C-alpha positions, 0 to 999 in steps of 0.5 A: 500500500503506497504511503501517499495513498489516502482514501475517502468515502461516505460512511452512511447509507445512501439516501436522506437522513438527519446525519451523514458521515464522510470518512477519510483515512491515510497519511495525508489526513492532517494536511487535508484537515489544515487546508480544509478546516484551517486546523488539525482538530484535537484528537478524539474530541467532537468539534464544531466546524464549517465545511467549505468548498474550494471557493470558500462557499459553505457546504454545511456545518457540523462536527469533526472528529480526528483520530491520529495514527495508530489509535484509530480504526484503520491504524492510520490518521482518520478524519470523520465529518458529520454533516446533515445527511442529504445526498447533495451534501454528502456528494459535495463533501466527498468531492472536496475531499477528493480535490484535496488529494484523497481518492475514493475508497474501494469496498471494504477498504477501511476494514481491509486497512485495519486488518493489514495494520494489525487492528483486527484479524480477518475473522474480526474484519468479517464480523464488521460486515456481518454486524452491519448486515445482521437481520436479527437481534440474535445475529447482531449479538453473535456478530458483536461477540465475533468482532470482540474476538470470541471466534478468533480466540477459539481458533487461535487456541486450537492453532496453538495446540496444534503448533505445540504438538507439531514442534514436539513431533518435529523435535523427535524427528530431528533429534532422535534418541536411539533408546527412546521412541518418542512417537510411541509415547501415548501422550502424543496420541492423546494430545492429537486426539484432544486436538481432534475433539476440540476441533469437532466441538468448534466445528459444531459451534461454527456451523451454528454461527454460519447458519445464523449468518448465511442461512440454511440451504435446503434441497427438496427432493423426491420422485415426481408427484409426491408433493415437493412443489406443494411443500415449497408453497406451504413453507413460503406461504404463497403459490410460488410453484406450479402444482398439477397432477402431471408428473414432471411439472417442475423442470428447473430449480425453484427458489424461495427464502423464508426466515424463522427466528432470524434464521434464513432458510434458502429452499430449492424445489427440484425436479422429480428424480426418475429415469427419463428419456426427455432431454429437458426433464433429464437436465432438471434431474441433473440440476436437482442432484447438483443442488442436493450436493450443495445443500446443508439439509435434504428434505426427502419427500415421499407419498404417505400412501406408499406404505411404511417403506416407500420406494426411494427415487434413484440418484440419492447415492453419495449424498452426504448432507443430513436427510429428513424424510417427509411422508407427505399427503397424509390427508389422502392416506388418512393418517395423522400428521406428526413425528414417527418412531423412525425419525421421519415426519408425516405431514400434509403440505396441502393442508399445512398439517405438520409444517410447524413441526418441520420448521422446528426440525429445521431450527434444530438442524441449524443448531438454534435449538441449543441456544444462541450461537456464541459467535457468527461465522461464514462458510469459508470458516467451515471449509477451513475447519474441515480441511484442518479436520481432514489433516488431523485425521490423516495424521492420526492414521500415519501415527497409528498405522505406520509410526510415520513422524514425518507424515504426521508433522506434515499433516499438522502443518497443513492443519495449522495452515488451514486454521491460519486462513480463518484469522488471516495469519495465512492469506492471499491477495485473492482471498482478501480481495474476495472478502473485502469486495463484499463490504460496503464502500465506507467500511 
């Protein structure tokens, strides 16, 4: 980042409001303040000031706040102008800041600079955007805890434990003792097992945080004419999908999103799974399977009239996502809606019977039935934890089956690196660009 680079942006949402904020950050901030305001304001004290254009015409009067480096959000000199929040005022203030030597900030660049200057780690920087975008009190509280470092501390503690174990193993490799087999020490196996268990617990909590932040992706699967589209309509509360008695009506993926207690449910109604010679329907079946592979939860719908052991449609092999078996059309089978001993749920999508029980199951699937998540998280965090878990599992296999210290050390290194991508200790320009490009301009 060039030392002469100073950025500016409107930090409040577009539109009209009582207050609007223009924020500047960078080494040229003190010089810009002197030229614009005739002084550099006292640090961290709100002061009244006139904001004028290049011809000394009054743009507005308001409050100015100055945060000298490094005691600021970005770690650089920061100046905030608080004026009346009309679009014309904001545009004029930003234009004047650019005339004085700043440039327009990129999306998320203030938070990115805070990360690069060590004011936040990457997970905390993401929590800034999550707190802004929080759609419920529960999500906002979890994002605030992430911003305060709750998630980062858990990840850092786990990474520290992996690193200590790695150091021990590598020392045993580099300085072998002919009389002692350090890799046969039960404490290494116990320590590794402890890290694996700790990671599994963190993965569960992170999954709950990710579900609250990004929602639950749900694919509705089943043979033609079992009521998948009726179920989508019942959950959405409107006629989103066409419902007919003709098999194969749904050819493409239909999507709906609903919210329960702050949790977003991203529903995908898919084509009926069956063997077909119809090219269009076959493409729909292919898309249904792809949707199922990406889902967090599968709703497998069958016709309750088919008996206690309904024939399942083809194409479900190899799908690892959790499945919830829904026995639909109990209004036609004459049976009562509700949960069954085998874990399935009987319902009637047309009459809405059993829908509340289904929503409760989905809340439990997201982990929200266990209380409020400790922190908010993202799917990239889950992917990193999964990579670390696979590395530790491979390392345990190398230790138990082959006493291969070098391979164990390599898997520990891979696990440590995967954990480092969460907090930003291990990062790339592509990763940072992807993350911060999703922030709003002034943050």
